[in-house]
N, C-alpha and C positions, 0 to 999 in steps of 0.2 A: 504494499499499499504506500503510495508516494505521499508523504507528509508535505504539506503546503506550507503550514506554519505553526509553530509550538507556542504555547503558553505555561506558565507556571504550573496548571492543574489540568491541561488538556491539549490536544493539538488536533488541526484540521487536515484532513485528507480526502483524497477522492480514488476510489477504486477503478482501476481498468476493467472494461467491459462490463459496465453498470447499466441499469434500466432508466427510462425516462420518468418522470422529469428531471432535466439536469439539477443535479443535488450533490451536496457535500456531507461528510460525516465529522461529527466532533466526538472524539473519543476521551473520555475524562481518564486520568491517571490509574483510577481503580477498576478501568474496564466498561464502565457504563456507557452508553452511546447515544448520540442524535442523528437523524437523519434531516438534513435541512435544505430546503427547495432555493435555489440559488436565486431565482428573479423574484421570490417574494419573502426569503427568509422564515417560512411558514414552517413548522417541524411536520416532517412526514411519518416519523415515528420517535419516541423518546422515552428513556428512562431517568432523564435528568431534569432538574429543575431549571427554567429559564434563568432566575437569579444566579445559578451556579456559572453560566457560560455568557454572561452580558460583555464581558471582554472581547470573547470570541465572536459573538454577534456583533458587537460594532466593528471590529474588524472586518469581519464577512462584508458587511453592508457598504464599507468604505472601499472594498476589493473584487466587488460583484465580477468586473468585467475580468480581472485576472482568474477568480474561479471559474467563470463561463469559458474561457481560453482553455484552461487546464482540463475540463471535463471534455470539451472537443477533441483534445489532443490525445487523453487517454481513452476515449470513446468515439473512434471515428465511424 
């Protein structure tokens, strides 16, 4: 899994050969995970409270173009 960005408590990554809609994963250091749609930042599935990943969501909101580009790169 290519890591796009790391934070103190989690990492953002995109899996190769993923399904639509374009999304990224936020994996907490303890293994819990969130799938987030790139366009809307809506959770597709989650076992994490939003308050735990506010920093990662803010970063993602400022880097949607990069995330969309990486999703296309890893999922042609």
